[in-house]
N, C-alpha and C positions, 0 to 999 in steps of 0.2 A: 510423598510417602506418608502412610498412616501407620502409627504404632499403637497397638492395643496393650494396655496395662491390665493384665488379668487379675492382679491382686486388688486393684482399686476400682476396676470396672470402668476406667476412663479411656478415651481415645485421644492421642496426641497427633497433631499434624506437623510434619517437618518437611521443609523444602530442601532436598539433598543438594540442589544447586548452590545454596548458600555456602555449604561446606567447600565445594569446589571453588567458589568465588573467593572465599577467605584465603585459601591456599595461594591463589593468584595475587590477592592484595598483599600478602606478606612478601611474596617474591618481588613485586614491584617496589614495595617500600624499601627492601634491602638493596635492590639493583639501582634504583633511582630513575629508571626509564623503562618504557615498554619493551624496547629492543633487547636489552640485556636480560630482562625478566623472561622474555619469550625464549631466549637461548637457553636459560637455565631450566625452563619447564619443558622444552621440546615443542613449543607452540610457535605460531606466527605472531608478529606484533599486533596485527589486526585482531587475531583471536584473543590475545591478552586484553586489548582495549575493549572488545565486546564483553568479555567476562567481567571486567571492572564495571562497565556500564550496567550490566544486568544486576550486579551486586548492589550498586548505588540505587538502582530502581527498586530493588527488593527491600533495602533498609530505609529508603526514603530520604537519604541525605547525600550530599556530595562528599566523597571521601578523598579525592585528589584535586589539587590545583595543577593544571596542565599548561606547559609552555612547549615551544618547538624543541627545546633542548632537554627538558627534564620534567618529571612529575614529582610533586611533594604532597605529603599528607596534609589535609586541612585539619583544623582543630578537632572537628568531629571524627575525622579519619584517624588522628593520633589516639583519641580516646578509644575508638573501636578496635584499633590495632593492639593497644595495650590490653584490652579485655580478651581478645581472641587468642593471643599468643599462648598463654598458659593452657587454654582449652586444646589447642593443637598439640601441645606437648603431652597432654594427658591422653589424647587419642593415640599418639605414637606409642606411648608406654603401655596403654591397654592392649594395643595390637601385639606388642611383644609378649605380654603376659598371656594373651589368648593363644599365642603360638607355642606356649610352653617353654619359651626361652627365658633365661635369667635376664633381668632388666640391666643392661650394660650402661655405664656412664659414657655418653657419646653425643654427637650433634654439636650445635652451637649454643654456648651459654652466654647470655647477655647480662652484664652486671653494671651497675651505676654505683661508684664508690667515692667516698669522701677523699679529697686530695691528700690529707695527712696520712690516712690509713693506706691509701693506694701507693704512695711513694716511700713511706717509711717502713711499712710492714708487709704489704702484699707483694709489691714488685720484686723485692729481693728473694721471695719464695715462690714466684710463679713457675720457675723451672721444675720445682718439686711437684707442684700441682699438675701441670700439663704432662710431666713425665709419668705421673701415676696413672693418668687417663689418656692414653695415646689416641683414642677415637674422639676426643673432645677438642673443640676449638673455642677460643674465648674472645668475645667482643667487649672490651673494657672502656666504659665511659667514666671520666674523672670529673666530678662536679660536687660542690657543696650546697647546691640549691635543692630545696625540698619540694618546690612546686613541680608537679608532674614528674617526680623522680622515678616513678615506675613506668613511664611511657616507653613502650617498646623493649622493656627489659624483664628478666626473670627474677633478679635479686637486686636490692639496693642496700648499701651499708652507710650508716650515718651516726655521728656522735650526737649526743643530746637526748632529752626525754623522748619517749616513744610517741608517735602520732600516726594518724591514718587509720580510722576506725574500720575501713574495709580491707586492711592488710593484716597479715600475721606478722607480729614483731617478735623476734627472738633476741633476747638480751645476751650479748656475748660476754661482756665484762664491764667493770668500772675501772677507770684509770685515774690516778692522781694528776692534778695540775701542778707542774714543777716550775720553779724559777731557776734558771741556770746561766752560767757564763763560762767563758774560756779562762784558763789560768792567766794568760797574758793580759786579759782585760782587768782581772782582779789585782794583778801586780801593779798595773798602771793606775788604776782608779780606786783601789781599796775594796774591802769586803763590807757590804752594807750589814749593819747589825740588826736592823728592824725593817719591816716593809716601808715605813715612812722615810727611811734613808734613801729609797729609790728616787725620790724627787730630785736628788742631786746627781743622779746617774743617767747614762744614755741607755734608753730602751729601744729594742727592736720591736716595732709594732706590727700586729697581724690584723688584716682587715676582715671585718664581719661582712659576709656576702649579702646579708639581709639589709643592713643599714648603710653599708658602704663606709662606716666609721671603724676605727680600730677597736678591737675587743678591750673591754675594761679588764684591769688586772685585779683579780680577787685573791683574798687571803682569809684563812680561818685558823682559829686557835681556841681550844676548849669550848667548841660550839658557837663561838662568836665569829661572824663573818663580816668582812668589810672590804672596801675597794680603795686603791691608791691611784691617784691621778699622775701616772707616769708620763714622761715625755721623751721623745726621740725624733731624730731627723730622718729615720728610715721607716717606711711603711710598705708592707708587701702582702700579697695574698697567696704567695707560693711557699710551701713548706721547705722545699730544698734550699731556696734562696735564703730564707730566714735562718736555717740551721748553719749554712755555710758562712753567712755573715757573722753569726755568733761564734763559730769556731775560729774565725779570723780575728776576733777581738773587737768587733764593731760595737757591741753593747751587750746588755742583759736581755734574755729572751724568756718568755713564759709560754709553756705549751704542755701538751699531754706527755706524761712519762712514757706511755706506750710509743715505741719507735725510737726513743733516745738511748736505749740500753747500750748500744755498741760504743757510743762516745762517752757515756758515764762510766762504763766499766774500765775503759782504757785511760781515763783521766783527761781526755781532750775537752770534756765539759765537766763542770763542777756544779752540783746542786747546792743552791744557797737558800737561806731562810726556810729550811726544811721543817722547822718547828711551827711554821705558819702555813703548812701545805695540807690543810684539812679538806680542801675543795677537791671533788672528784667528778668525773663525767662518765656517763654510760655510753657504750657502743652497742647499737642495735643493727640487726640484719632484718630486712623486710622482704616478704614475698606475697603474692596474691593469695587471698583467702581460699584455701582448698584443703580437703581432708588429707590428701597425701601429695606433697609436691613432687615433681619429677626427680628421677635419680640424680641427674646432673646438679639440680638445686640442692638436694640433700648432701651431695658430695662436697659442694662448695661451702655450704654452711658448716659442715664438720671440719673442713680444712681451715676456714677462718677461725673457728674456735681453737684449733690446734696451734696455729702460728701466733695467735694472740697470747698464748700462755707465756707468762713472764715468771722469773724467779719470785719466790714468796715475798709479798709486801709491795710488789710493783703494780700488779694489776689483779683485781679480784675477779676470778672466773665465776660465771653464773651456772 
Protein backbone atom coordinates (compact mmCIF):
# COMPACT_ATOMS: atom_id res chain seq x y z
CA UNK A 1 0.00 0.00 0.00
CA UNK A 2 1.39 3.41 -0.98
CA UNK A 3 0.26 6.50 0.92
CA UNK A 4 0.86 9.96 -0.53
CA UNK A 5 1.46 12.83 1.92
CA UNK A 6 0.22 15.82 -0.06
CA UNK A 7 1.38 18.34 2.53
CA UNK A 8 5.01 17.22 2.57
CA UNK A 9 5.22 15.74 -0.91
CA UNK A 10 6.51 12.41 0.38
CA UNK A 11 5.40 8.86 -0.34
CA UNK A 12 5.15 6.24 2.42
CA UNK A 13 5.05 2.52 1.78
CA UNK A 14 3.08 0.38 4.21
CA UNK A 15 2.51 -3.36 4.08
CA UNK A 16 -1.11 -3.85 5.20
CA UNK A 17 -0.36 -7.51 5.93
CA UNK A 18 1.67 -6.39 8.94
CA UNK A 19 -1.47 -4.99 10.54
CA UNK A 20 -3.35 -8.26 9.98
CA UNK A 21 -0.38 -10.20 11.34
CA UNK A 22 -0.23 -8.02 14.44
CA UNK A 23 -3.86 -8.84 15.22
CA UNK A 24 -3.07 -12.53 14.96
CA UNK A 25 0.04 -12.12 17.16
CA UNK A 26 -1.99 -10.48 19.93
CA UNK A 27 -4.63 -13.23 19.76
CA UNK A 28 -2.00 -15.99 19.99
CA UNK A 29 -0.22 -14.24 22.89
CA UNK A 30 -3.50 -14.04 24.81
CA UNK A 31 -4.70 -17.56 23.95
CA UNK A 32 -1.39 -19.36 24.49
CA UNK A 33 -1.68 -21.59 21.43
CA UNK A 34 -2.69 -21.49 17.77
CA UNK A 35 -5.88 -23.55 18.20
CA UNK A 36 -7.53 -21.25 20.75
CA UNK A 37 -6.39 -18.16 18.84
CA UNK A 38 -7.85 -19.61 15.63
CA UNK A 39 -11.19 -20.20 17.37
CA UNK A 40 -11.25 -16.61 18.64
CA UNK A 41 -10.39 -15.21 15.19
CA UNK A 42 -12.61 -17.51 13.16
CA UNK A 43 -9.61 -18.97 11.32
CA UNK A 44 -7.99 -22.38 11.07
CA UNK A 45 -4.93 -23.19 13.22
CA UNK A 46 -2.83 -23.58 10.07
CA UNK A 47 -4.02 -20.17 8.90
CA UNK A 48 -2.95 -18.63 12.19
CA UNK A 49 0.41 -20.38 11.98
CA UNK A 50 1.00 -19.07 8.46
CA UNK A 51 0.03 -15.53 9.48
CA UNK A 52 2.53 -15.61 12.34
CA UNK A 53 5.24 -16.98 10.04
CA UNK A 54 4.58 -14.20 7.51
CA UNK A 55 4.80 -11.58 10.25
CA UNK A 56 8.06 -13.04 11.56
CA UNK A 57 9.44 -13.00 8.03
CA UNK A 58 8.38 -9.39 7.56
CA UNK A 59 9.88 -8.07 10.82
CA UNK A 60 12.93 -10.31 10.57
CA UNK A 61 12.87 -11.88 14.05
CA UNK A 62 11.33 -14.95 15.67
CA UNK A 63 8.37 -13.79 17.75
CA UNK A 64 7.24 -17.08 19.32
CA UNK A 65 8.85 -20.16 20.82
CA UNK A 66 6.75 -23.13 19.73
CA UNK A 67 6.19 -26.46 21.49
CA UNK A 68 3.58 -29.15 20.74
CA UNK A 69 1.45 -27.90 23.64
CA UNK A 70 1.88 -24.12 23.63
CA UNK A 71 3.51 -21.08 22.10
CA UNK A 72 5.16 -18.31 24.11
CA UNK A 73 6.56 -14.96 23.11
CA UNK A 74 10.32 -14.69 22.73
CA UNK A 75 12.12 -11.71 24.26
CA UNK A 76 11.88 -9.90 20.93
CA UNK A 77 8.24 -10.97 20.69
CA UNK A 78 7.43 -9.53 24.12
CA UNK A 79 9.02 -6.24 23.18
CA UNK A 80 7.17 -6.12 19.84
CA UNK A 81 3.88 -7.09 21.54
CA UNK A 82 4.25 -4.32 24.13
CA UNK A 83 4.89 -1.75 21.40
CA UNK A 84 1.98 -2.69 19.14
CA UNK A 85 -0.75 -3.08 21.78
CA UNK A 86 -1.27 0.68 22.28
CA UNK A 87 -1.19 1.16 18.50
CA UNK A 88 -4.03 -1.32 18.06
CA UNK A 89 -6.00 0.45 20.78
CA UNK A 90 -5.46 3.76 18.99
CA UNK A 91 -6.73 2.27 15.72
CA UNK A 92 -9.86 0.97 17.45
CA UNK A 93 -10.50 4.37 19.01
CA UNK A 94 -9.85 6.21 15.76
CA UNK A 95 -12.33 3.93 14.00
CA UNK A 96 -14.97 4.76 16.61
CA UNK A 97 -14.35 8.49 16.24
CA UNK A 98 -14.43 8.26 12.45
CA UNK A 99 -17.82 6.58 12.68
CA UNK A 100 -19.08 9.58 14.59
CA UNK A 101 -19.72 7.62 17.76
CA UNK A 102 -18.69 8.71 21.22
CA UNK A 103 -15.63 6.80 22.37
CA UNK A 104 -16.94 4.39 24.98
CA UNK A 105 -14.83 2.83 27.71
CA UNK A 106 -14.76 -0.85 26.76
CA UNK A 107 -12.63 -3.79 25.71
CA UNK A 108 -9.90 -5.37 27.81
CA UNK A 109 -7.72 -3.18 30.02
CA UNK A 110 -4.39 -4.70 31.02
CA UNK A 111 -2.74 -3.19 34.09
CA UNK A 112 0.38 -4.03 36.10
CA UNK A 113 0.04 -2.77 39.67
CA UNK A 114 2.25 -2.66 42.76
CA UNK A 115 1.11 -5.29 45.33
CA UNK A 116 0.52 -2.81 48.16
CA UNK A 117 -1.67 -0.56 46.02
CA UNK A 118 -3.42 -3.54 44.39
CA UNK A 119 -4.46 -5.21 47.65
CA UNK A 120 -4.89 -2.29 50.01
CA UNK A 121 -6.43 0.32 47.71
CA UNK A 122 -7.46 -0.99 44.28
CA UNK A 123 -9.04 -4.39 45.06
CA UNK A 124 -11.58 -3.03 47.60
CA UNK A 125 -12.77 -0.56 44.94
CA UNK A 126 -12.75 -2.71 41.80
CA UNK A 127 -16.50 -3.30 41.90
CA UNK A 128 -17.06 0.45 41.63
CA UNK A 129 -14.74 0.71 38.64
CA UNK A 130 -16.11 -2.25 36.70
CA UNK A 131 -19.67 -1.33 37.64
CA UNK A 132 -19.09 2.11 36.17
CA UNK A 133 -17.92 0.65 32.84
CA UNK A 134 -19.95 -2.51 32.07
CA UNK A 135 -18.32 -2.98 28.65
CA UNK A 136 -14.82 -3.12 30.17
CA UNK A 137 -12.93 -6.19 31.39
CA UNK A 138 -9.77 -6.04 33.50
CA UNK A 139 -6.61 -8.15 33.30
CA UNK A 140 -4.73 -7.35 36.53
CA UNK A 141 -1.08 -8.28 37.03
CA UNK A 142 0.28 -7.73 40.55
CA UNK A 143 4.03 -7.20 40.67
CA UNK A 144 6.55 -4.83 42.21
CA UNK A 145 9.24 -5.44 39.59
CA UNK A 146 10.02 -2.53 37.29
CA UNK A 147 11.89 -4.43 34.60
CA UNK A 148 9.59 -4.76 31.58
CA UNK A 149 6.64 -3.62 33.71
CA UNK A 150 4.92 -2.34 30.55
CA UNK A 151 5.25 -5.62 28.65
CA UNK A 152 1.82 -6.51 27.30
CA UNK A 153 -0.08 -3.97 29.44
CA UNK A 154 -1.75 -0.60 28.97
CA UNK A 155 -0.93 0.92 32.38
CA UNK A 156 1.51 0.28 35.22
CA UNK A 157 1.31 1.69 38.76
CA UNK A 158 4.41 1.89 40.96
CA UNK A 159 5.61 3.58 44.13
CA UNK A 160 8.92 5.42 44.01
CA UNK A 161 10.60 8.02 41.78
CA UNK A 162 9.52 8.16 38.16
CA UNK A 163 11.57 6.26 35.61
CA UNK A 164 11.22 5.15 32.00
CA UNK A 165 12.10 7.91 29.57
CA UNK A 166 9.92 6.38 26.86
CA UNK A 167 6.81 6.40 29.08
CA UNK A 168 4.35 9.01 30.20
CA UNK A 169 4.47 9.18 34.01
CA UNK A 170 1.48 10.66 35.83
CA UNK A 171 2.11 11.44 39.48
CA UNK A 172 -0.94 10.40 41.49
CA UNK A 173 0.10 11.44 44.99
CA UNK A 174 2.69 11.33 47.72
CA UNK A 175 2.02 9.25 50.81
CA UNK A 176 3.78 9.34 54.14
CA UNK A 177 5.70 6.39 55.50
CA UNK A 178 4.17 5.44 58.85
CA UNK A 179 5.32 3.24 61.70
CA UNK A 180 2.43 1.46 63.38
CA UNK A 181 1.52 -1.28 65.81
CA UNK A 182 -1.55 -2.95 67.32
CA UNK A 183 -2.68 -1.78 70.78
CA UNK A 184 -2.14 -5.33 72.08
CA UNK A 185 1.52 -5.24 71.08
CA UNK A 186 2.06 -1.81 72.69
CA UNK A 187 0.40 -2.98 75.90
CA UNK A 188 2.67 -6.01 75.99
CA UNK A 189 5.96 -4.44 74.90
CA UNK A 190 5.58 -0.73 75.59
CA UNK A 191 5.52 2.39 73.43
CA UNK A 192 8.88 3.36 71.86
CA UNK A 193 9.68 7.01 72.62
CA UNK A 194 12.23 7.50 69.83
CA UNK A 195 13.12 5.61 66.64
CA UNK A 196 16.26 4.29 68.31
CA UNK A 197 14.09 2.50 70.89
CA UNK A 198 12.95 0.19 68.06
CA UNK A 199 16.20 -1.75 68.45
CA UNK A 200 14.61 -3.38 71.50
CA UNK A 201 11.33 -4.18 69.70
CA UNK A 202 10.12 -6.84 67.29
CA UNK A 203 9.78 -5.55 63.74
CA UNK A 204 7.81 -7.03 60.84
CA UNK A 205 10.17 -6.75 57.89
CA UNK A 206 9.15 -6.22 54.27
CA UNK A 207 11.37 -7.56 51.48
CA UNK A 208 12.74 -5.29 48.74
CA UNK A 209 12.08 -7.13 45.43
CA UNK A 210 15.20 -5.63 43.86
CA UNK A 211 17.75 -6.62 46.49
CA UNK A 212 15.92 -9.50 48.17
CA UNK A 213 16.75 -7.87 51.53
CA UNK A 214 14.34 -6.18 53.96
CA UNK A 215 13.64 -2.51 53.35
CA UNK A 216 15.55 -0.16 55.63
CA UNK A 217 13.44 1.74 58.14
CA UNK A 218 13.81 5.47 57.55
CA UNK A 219 12.84 8.40 59.76
CA UNK A 220 13.00 12.14 59.39
CA UNK A 221 12.57 15.19 61.57
CA UNK A 222 13.14 18.86 60.79
CA UNK A 223 14.77 17.95 57.50
CA UNK A 224 17.22 15.46 59.00
CA UNK A 225 16.81 11.88 57.72
CA UNK A 226 18.30 8.73 59.21
CA UNK A 227 17.80 4.97 59.32
CA UNK A 228 17.42 2.59 62.25
CA UNK A 229 18.72 -0.98 62.13
CA UNK A 230 15.55 -2.76 63.26
CA UNK A 231 15.33 -6.50 63.75
CA UNK A 232 12.57 -9.04 63.57
CA UNK A 233 11.95 -12.74 63.16
CA UNK A 234 9.39 -12.31 60.38
CA UNK A 235 10.10 -11.15 56.81
CA UNK A 236 7.51 -11.15 54.03
CA UNK A 237 6.89 -9.73 50.58
CA UNK A 238 3.10 -9.85 50.88
CA UNK A 239 1.28 -6.71 52.12
CA UNK A 240 -1.80 -8.54 53.41
CA UNK A 241 0.33 -10.93 55.46
CA UNK A 242 2.33 -8.09 56.98
CA UNK A 243 -0.76 -6.12 57.98
CA UNK A 244 -2.56 -9.15 59.42
CA UNK A 245 0.52 -10.06 61.46
CA UNK A 246 0.73 -6.50 62.75
CA UNK A 247 -2.98 -6.50 63.65
CA UNK A 248 -2.43 -9.75 65.56
CA UNK A 249 0.30 -8.13 67.66
CA UNK A 250 3.33 -9.84 66.12
CA UNK A 251 5.35 -6.66 65.98
CA UNK A 252 5.79 -3.13 64.68
CA UNK A 253 5.35 -2.48 60.97
CA UNK A 254 6.47 0.37 58.74
CA UNK A 255 4.73 1.07 55.45
CA UNK A 256 2.80 3.60 53.40
CA UNK A 257 -0.04 5.45 55.09
CA UNK A 258 -2.05 4.97 51.90
CA UNK A 259 -4.14 1.86 52.42
CA UNK A 260 -3.92 1.77 56.23
CA UNK A 261 -6.75 4.23 56.84
CA UNK A 262 -9.45 1.68 57.71
CA UNK A 263 -7.38 0.23 60.59
CA UNK A 264 -6.01 3.55 61.83
CA UNK A 265 -9.45 5.16 61.96
CA UNK A 266 -11.03 2.36 64.01
CA UNK A 267 -8.03 2.04 66.34
CA UNK A 268 -6.99 -1.47 65.35
CA UNK A 269 -3.63 0.02 64.44
CA UNK A 270 -1.90 2.94 66.16
CA UNK A 271 0.54 5.26 64.43
CA UNK A 272 3.67 5.66 66.55
CA UNK A 273 6.70 7.95 66.31
CA UNK A 274 4.62 10.25 64.11
CA UNK A 275 6.88 13.23 64.85
CA UNK A 276 9.61 11.38 62.97
CA UNK A 277 7.40 10.60 59.94
CA UNK A 278 8.78 13.16 57.48
CA UNK A 279 9.57 10.56 54.82
CA UNK A 280 7.14 10.28 51.92
CA UNK A 281 6.89 8.22 48.74
CA UNK A 282 5.33 9.14 45.39
CA UNK A 283 2.90 6.95 43.47
CA UNK A 284 3.11 7.07 39.66
CA UNK A 285 0.98 5.64 36.87
CA UNK A 286 2.76 4.90 33.58
CA UNK A 287 1.48 4.43 30.07
CA UNK A 288 3.17 4.37 26.66
CA UNK A 289 4.09 7.74 25.22
CA UNK A 290 1.17 8.88 23.07
CA UNK A 291 -0.58 12.17 22.42
CA UNK A 292 -3.89 10.81 23.67
CA UNK A 293 -4.17 7.48 25.52
CA UNK A 294 -7.22 5.26 24.88
CA UNK A 295 -10.46 6.05 26.71
CA UNK A 296 -10.09 2.95 28.91
CA UNK A 297 -6.63 4.11 30.05
CA UNK A 298 -7.87 7.62 30.80
CA UNK A 299 -10.79 6.16 32.77
CA UNK A 300 -8.46 3.98 34.85
CA UNK A 301 -6.03 6.82 35.55
CA UNK A 302 -8.87 9.07 36.70
CA UNK A 303 -10.27 6.29 38.90
CA UNK A 304 -6.88 5.63 40.52
CA UNK A 305 -6.64 9.34 41.30
CA UNK A 306 -10.13 9.23 42.77
CA UNK A 307 -9.71 6.24 45.09
CA UNK A 308 -6.26 7.36 46.23
CA UNK A 309 -7.83 10.48 47.75
CA UNK A 310 -7.39 10.40 51.51
CA UNK A 311 -8.48 12.81 54.22
CA UNK A 312 -6.35 15.91 54.48
CA UNK A 313 -2.84 15.28 55.73
CA UNK A 314 -2.66 11.59 54.78
CA UNK A 315 -1.80 11.74 51.12
CA UNK A 316 -0.96 14.75 49.00
CA UNK A 317 -2.77 14.58 45.67
CA UNK A 318 -0.97 15.93 42.64
